[in-house]
C-alpha positions in Angstrom: -17.7 8.7 13.8 -17.4 6.6 10.7 -14.5 4.2 10.3 -11.6 5.8 8.5 -12.9 9.3 9.1 -11.2 11.9 11.3 -12.3 15.1 12.9 -11.9 18.0 10.5 -9.6 20.8 11.5 -6.0 22.0 11.8 -5.1 19.0 14.0 -5.9 16.8 11.0 -3.0 18.3 9.1 -0.5 16.9 11.6 -1.5 13.4 10.8 -1.2 13.8 7.1 1.8 13.1 4.9 2.7 14.9 1.7 1.5 12.4 -0.9 -1.0 12.4 -3.8 -4.5 11.5 -3.0 -8.2 12.3 -2.7 -10.2 13.5 0.3 -13.8 13.8 1.2 -15.2 16.3 3.8 -18.5 15.5 5.5 -20.9 17.3 7.8 -21.9 16.1 11.2 -24.5 13.8 9.7 -21.9 12.1 7.5 -23.1 13.7 4.2 -20.3 14.5 1.8 -20.1 18.2 1.3 -16.7 18.6 -0.4 -14.4 16.5 -2.6 -10.8 17.4 -3.5 -7.5 15.9 -4.4 -4.0 16.7 -5.6 -0.3 15.8 -5.7 -0.1 16.8 -2.0 -3.2 16.1 0.0 -1.8 17.9 3.1 -1.3 21.0 1.0 -4.8 20.8 -0.5 -6.4 20.5 2.9 -4.3 23.4 4.2 -5.7 25.5 1.3 -9.2 24.4 2.2 -8.7 25.5 5.8 -7.4 28.9 4.8 -9.1 29.9 1.5 -11.7 32.6 2.2 -13.8 31.4 -0.8 -14.3 28.1 0.9 -15.4 29.3 4.4 -18.9 27.8 3.8 -17.3 24.4 3.6 -15.3 24.9 6.8 -18.5 26.0 8.6 -20.3 22.7 7.8 -17.3 20.4 7.9 -17.1 17.9 10.8 -15.0 15.0 9.4 -12.6 14.1 6.7 -11.5 10.9 4.9 -8.2 10.7 3.0 -7.2 8.1 0.4 -3.5 8.3 -0.7 -3.4 7.3 -4.3 -0.9 7.8 -7.1 -3.9 7.8 -9.5 -5.6 10.6 -7.7 -6.8 12.3 -10.9 -8.9 9.4 -12.1 -10.2 8.6 -8.6 -11.1 12.3 -8.1 -13.1 12.1 -11.4 -14.8 8.9 -10.1 -15.7 10.5 -6.8 -17.2 13.5 -8.7 -19.4 11.3 -10.7 -20.7 9.6 -7.5 -21.3 13.0 -5.8 -22.4 15.3 -8.7 -24.0 17.8 -6.4 -21.0 18.2 -4.1 -18.6 21.2 -4.3 -15.2 20.0 -5.4 -11.7 21.4 -5.9 -9.5 20.7 -9.0 -5.9 21.5 -8.4 -5.4 22.4 -12.0 -8.7 24.3 -12.5 -9.6 25.7 -9.1 -12.8 25.4 -7.1 -16.1 24.8 -8.8 -19.3 22.7 -8.8 -19.7 19.8 -11.1 
């Protein structure tokens, strides 16, 4: 598994703290399939693990990388520019593709 990446699943939540940040979810090949972020990364990932509209992401997800950042909004925009074809979640605007 890639350095700084952790297995995706409910056990991941136990290791996370309630801080602002950005996260990437990747498939088993390491391809980024989802990008999200918010004021509380743990809460965002809990939503990802339970939202029925995001079940396609959960089915493909194998690993997750989290960056705790106070400037999560600008960093999330940066990540979206890098991965334009990746499904993402905006805490203010909801899920969507950029």
